[in-house]
C-alpha positions as CSV (number, residue, x, y, z in Angstrom):
1,X,21.0,-28.9,-76.8
2,X,18.5,-31.0,-74.9
3,X,16.7,-34.2,-76.0
4,X,12.9,-34.3,-76.0
5,X,12.1,-36.7,-78.7
6,X,11.8,-36.2,-82.4
7,X,9.2,-36.1,-85.1
8,X,9.5,-39.8,-85.5
9,X,10.3,-41.0,-82.0
10,X,7.9,-40.4,-78.9
11,X,10.1,-40.0,-75.8
12,X,8.4,-40.2,-72.6
13,X,9.5,-37.6,-70.0
14,X,11.4,-39.9,-67.8
15,X,13.4,-41.3,-70.9
16,X,14.1,-37.7,-72.0
17,X,15.4,-37.0,-68.4
18,X,17.5,-40.0,-68.5
19,X,19.2,-39.1,-71.8
20,X,20.0,-35.5,-70.7
21,X,21.3,-36.6,-67.4
22,X,23.7,-39.1,-69.1
23,X,24.8,-36.4,-71.5
24,X,25.4,-33.8,-68.7
25,X,27.2,-36.5,-66.5
26,X,29.1,-37.6,-69.4
27,X,28.4,-41.1,-68.4
28,X,27.3,-44.1,-70.7
29,X,23.4,-44.4,-70.8
30,X,22.5,-48.1,-70.1
31,X,19.0,-48.7,-71.6
32,X,17.1,-51.8,-70.8
33,X,13.5,-53.0,-71.7
34,X,11.5,-55.5,-73.6
35,X,12.7,-56.1,-77.1
36,X,10.9,-53.9,-79.6
37,X,10.5,-50.9,-77.2
38,X,12.8,-48.7,-79.3
39,X,16.2,-49.1,-77.5
40,X,18.3,-49.3,-80.5
41,X,16.3,-46.6,-82.5
42,X,16.8,-44.3,-79.5
43,X,20.4,-43.8,-80.2
44,X,19.7,-42.7,-83.9
45,X,17.1,-40.3,-82.6
46,X,19.4,-38.7,-80.1
47,X,22.0,-38.4,-82.7
48,X,19.6,-36.6,-84.9
49,X,18.4,-34.5,-82.0
50,X,21.9,-33.3,-81.0
51,X,23.0,-33.0,-84.8
52,X,25.8,-35.8,-84.2
53,X,26.7,-38.8,-86.4
54,X,25.7,-42.1,-85.0
55,X,28.6,-44.8,-84.9
56,X,27.0,-48.2,-84.1
57,X,28.6,-51.3,-82.8
58,X,26.2,-54.1,-82.9
59,X,27.4,-56.9,-80.4
60,X,27.5,-60.6,-81.2
61,X,28.2,-63.7,-79.2
62,X,31.7,-63.7,-80.6
63,X,32.4,-60.0,-80.3
64,X,35.5,-59.2,-78.1
65,X,36.1,-55.8,-76.5
66,X,39.3,-55.4,-78.5
67,X,37.2,-55.5,-81.7
68,X,35.8,-52.1,-80.7
69,X,39.1,-50.5,-80.2
70,X,41.3,-51.9,-83.2
71,X,42.4,-55.3,-84.7
72,X,45.9,-56.1,-85.9
73,X,45.9,-58.2,-89.0
74,X,49.1,-60.2,-88.5
75,X,48.4,-62.8,-91.1
76,X,48.0,-60.2,-93.9
77,X,51.3,-58.7,-92.9
78,X,53.0,-62.2,-93.0
79,X,51.5,-62.9,-96.4
80,X,52.7,-59.4,-97.8
81,X,56.1,-59.9,-96.4
82,X,56.5,-63.1,-98.1
83,X,55.3,-61.5,-101.4
84,X,57.7,-58.7,-101.0
85,X,54.8,-56.0,-100.7
86,X,56.2,-52.6,-99.7
87,X,53.2,-52.2,-97.3
88,X,54.9,-54.3,-94.6
89,X,57.2,-51.6,-93.7
90,X,54.4,-49.5,-92.1
91,X,52.6,-51.5,-89.5
92,X,49.7,-49.0,-89.4
93,X,48.7,-50.7,-92.8
94,X,47.5,-53.7,-90.9
95,X,45.7,-51.9,-88.1
96,X,41.9,-52.0,-88.6
97,X,40.1,-49.2,-86.5
98,X,37.2,-50.2,-84.4
99,X,34.0,-48.3,-83.7
100,X,35.3,-46.8,-80.4
101,X,38.2,-45.6,-82.2
102,X,36.1,-43.9,-84.9
103,X,33.9,-42.3,-81.9
104,X,36.8,-41.1,-80.1
105,X,38.4,-39.4,-83.1
106,X,35.3,-37.9,-84.9
107,X,35.6,-34.3,-85.2
108,X,33.0,-32.5,-83.2
109,X,31.8,-35.7,-81.3
110,X,29.5,-38.4,-82.1
111,X,26.9,-40.8,-80.5
112,X,28.4,-44.3,-79.9
113,X,25.8,-47.1,-79.8
114,X,27.0,-50.3,-78.2
115,X,23.9,-52.5,-78.9
116,X,22.9,-55.5,-77.1
117,X,26.1,-55.7,-74.9
118,X,24.6,-58.7,-72.9
119,X,25.1,-60.9,-76.1
120,X,28.7,-61.0,-75.5
121,X,30.9,-63.0,-73.1
122,X,30.4,-62.0,-69.4
123,X,33.8,-60.3,-69.2
124,X,33.3,-58.0,-72.2
125,X,31.6,-55.1,-70.2
126,X,34.7,-55.3,-67.7
127,X,37.0,-55.2,-70.5
128,X,35.8,-51.9,-71.6
129,X,35.7,-50.1,-68.0
130,X,39.0,-48.2,-68.5
131,X,38.4,-47.1,-72.0
132,X,35.0,-45.7,-71.4
133,X,36.2,-44.1,-68.1
134,X,39.2,-42.3,-69.5
135,X,38.1,-42.1,-73.2
136,X,41.4,-43.3,-74.3
137,X,43.3,-46.5,-75.2
138,X,46.8,-47.5,-76.2
139,X,47.8,-49.1,-79.5
140,X,50.6,-51.4,-78.7
141,X,51.7,-52.3,-82.2
142,X,52.3,-48.5,-83.0
143,X,53.0,-47.1,-79.5
144,X,50.3,-44.3,-79.9
145,X,47.6,-43.5,-77.6
146,X,44.1,-42.6,-79.0
147,X,42.3,-40.1,-77.0
148,X,38.8,-38.6,-77.4
149,X,39.2,-34.8,-78.2
150,X,35.4,-34.6,-77.8
151,X,33.7,-37.1,-75.4
152,X,31.1,-39.0,-77.5
153,X,27.7,-39.8,-76.2
154,X,27.5,-43.3,-75.4
155,X,24.3,-45.4,-75.3
156,X,24.5,-48.9,-74.4
157,X,21.5,-51.3,-74.9
158,X,20.7,-54.6,-73.1
159,X,18.0,-57.3,-73.4
160,X,18.8,-58.5,-70.0
161,X,19.9,-62.0,-71.3
162,X,22.6,-61.9,-68.6
163,X,23.5,-59.9,-65.6
164,X,26.1,-57.0,-66.1
165,X,29.0,-56.7,-63.7
166,X,28.5,-54.1,-60.8
167,X,31.8,-52.3,-61.6
168,X,30.3,-51.7,-65.1
169,X,26.8,-50.7,-63.7
170,X,28.4,-48.1,-61.5
171,X,29.8,-46.2,-64.3
172,X,26.6,-45.9,-66.2
173,X,23.4,-44.0,-65.9
174,X,20.7,-46.6,-66.0
175,X,17.2,-46.4,-67.5
176,X,14.6,-49.1,-68.1
177,X,12.1,-48.3,-70.9
178,X,8.7,-49.2,-69.7
179,X,6.4,-50.8,-72.1
180,X,4.1,-47.9,-73.5
181,X,0.7,-47.4,-72.0
182,X,-2.3,-47.2,-74.3
183,X,-2.1,-43.3,-74.4
184,X,1.7,-43.3,-75.2
185,X,1.1,-46.0,-77.9
186,X,-1.6,-43.8,-79.4
187,X,1.0,-41.1,-79.9
188,X,3.5,-43.6,-81.4
189,X,0.8,-44.7,-83.9
190,X,0.0,-41.2,-84.8
191,X,3.6,-40.4,-85.7
192,X,3.7,-43.4,-88.1
193,X,0.2,-43.2,-89.3
194,X,-1.0,-39.7,-89.1
195,X,-4.2,-40.4,-91.4
196,X,-5.5,-43.5,-89.6
197,X,-8.9,-43.5,-88.2
198,X,-9.4,-43.1,-84.4
199,X,-11.8,-46.0,-84.1
200,X,-9.4,-48.3,-85.8
201,X,-6.7,-47.3,-83.6
202,X,-8.9,-47.8,-80.4
203,X,-10.0,-51.3,-81.4
204,X,-6.6,-52.2,-82.7
205,X,-5.1,-51.4,-79.3
206,X,-7.8,-53.0,-77.4
207,X,-7.1,-56.4,-79.2
208,X,-3.3,-55.8,-78.9
209,X,-3.2,-55.4,-75.2
210,X,-5.6,-58.2,-74.7
211,X,-3.1,-60.4,-76.6
212,X,-0.4,-59.3,-74.5
213,X,-2.4,-60.2,-71.3
214,X,-3.1,-63.7,-72.4
215,X,-1.6,-65.9,-69.6
216,X,1.1,-68.3,-70.8
217,X,2.2,-66.3,-73.9
218,X,5.7,-67.2,-74.6
219,X,6.5,-63.9,-76.5
220,X,4.4,-60.8,-76.0
221,X,4.0,-58.6,-79.2
222,X,6.0,-55.6,-79.1
223,X,5.6,-52.0,-80.3
224,X,7.2,-52.7,-83.7
225,X,4.9,-55.7,-84.3
226,X,2.0,-53.5,-83.5
227,X,2.9,-51.1,-86.0
228,X,3.5,-53.9,-88.6
229,X,0.1,-55.1,-87.6
230,X,-1.6,-51.9,-88.0
231,X,0.1,-51.3,-91.5
232,X,-1.5,-54.5,-92.7
233,X,-4.9,-53.8,-91.3
234,X,-4.9,-50.5,-93.2
235,X,-3.5,-52.1,-96.3
236,X,-6.3,-54.8,-96.3
237,X,-9.0,-52.3,-95.3
238,X,-9.7,-54.3,-92.2
239,X,-12.5,-52.4,-90.3
240,X,-12.6,-51.5,-86.7
241,X,-15.9,-53.5,-86.7
242,X,-14.1,-56.6,-87.7
243,X,-11.7,-56.1,-84.7
244,X,-14.6,-55.5,-82.4
245,X,-16.3,-58.8,-83.2
246,X,-14.8,-60.9,-80.4
247,X,-12.4,-61.5,-77.5
248,X,-9.0,-62.7,-78.4
249,X,-9.5,-65.7,-76.1
250,X,-12.6,-66.6,-78.3
251,X,-11.3,-65.9,-81.8
252,X,-8.0,-65.2,-83.4
253,X,-7.5,-61.5,-84.4
254,X,-7.2,-60.9,-88.3
255,X,-3.6,-61.1,-89.6
256,X,-2.5,-62.4,-86.3
257,X,0.9,-63.6,-87.7
258,X,2.3,-60.0,-87.5
259,X,1.6,-60.1,-83.5
260,X,2.3,-63.7,-82.8
261,X,5.9,-65.1,-83.7
262,X,5.9,-68.6,-82.6
263,X,3.7,-71.6,-82.9
264,X,3.2,-72.2,-79.3
265,X,1.5,-68.7,-78.7
266,X,-0.8,-69.4,-82.0
267,X,-1.6,-72.8,-80.5
268,X,-2.5,-71.2,-77.3
269,X,-4.9,-68.8,-78.6
270,X,-6.5,-71.4,-80.9
271,X,-6.9,-73.7,-77.9
272,X,-8.5,-70.9,-76.0
273,X,-10.8,-70.1,-78.8
274,X,-11.6,-73.8,-79.2
275,X,-12.6,-74.1,-75.6
276,X,-14.7,-70.9,-75.7
277,X,-16.7,-72.3,-78.7
278,X,-17.3,-75.5,-76.8
279,X,-18.5,-73.7,-73.7
280,X,-21.1,-71.9,-75.8
281,X,-22.7,-75.1,-77.2
């Protein structure tokens, strides 16, 4: 099967090409892009399209590569030995499988999401090179080798918080998700709100892209924030005329708290609106 998007996810042609190329090459797909452009959701949609389960490994600043393979709980084993528990005689009782182990051994294959890899230590990607290349790893405590019978589809996301090593990048198929243009965004809105009025979409998109283009904005609103904002506009029966009433540099848009997520950006637009009013006097 090839990935072309799903009923709930609008995939541009270049994104679909990247996904299918990574699957054919049996390489991890490294996806970058602005926060809120659908990088994490992509993995679930690819899994649904290919009929495979999704195994998600969400990376934190404290995550180590070993956590994805397995963890050995020596403390629990020591405690059980002191208590005379029979479990201590089988070391496998203290081996906790990681997400990569689950993906490697899932019957029929799986989609493995390694989400926000750039949150971890700089050495984290390099520590996974061998395992992602060979699709196997050794469990030292038991002496067994875990191999992938069916190679999982690996999708790795990054928010560009730090540079990834060249050796790691060479082993990936790379795709940058561009921020959707207005036409693509209309398709995305239609998927989520099929009954929305066309004039509301048109004017909401004008305001949204105007906000994104304001110079000095600390955090530009993303696709997910646009969808939240439109949901609120519909719930509050805000009309297209209300959105058409002014430039975002002259007046704050209604329910702007769904679009602007920090006080600096709110103050910036308020200051622009104040200066515009003063000029009109």
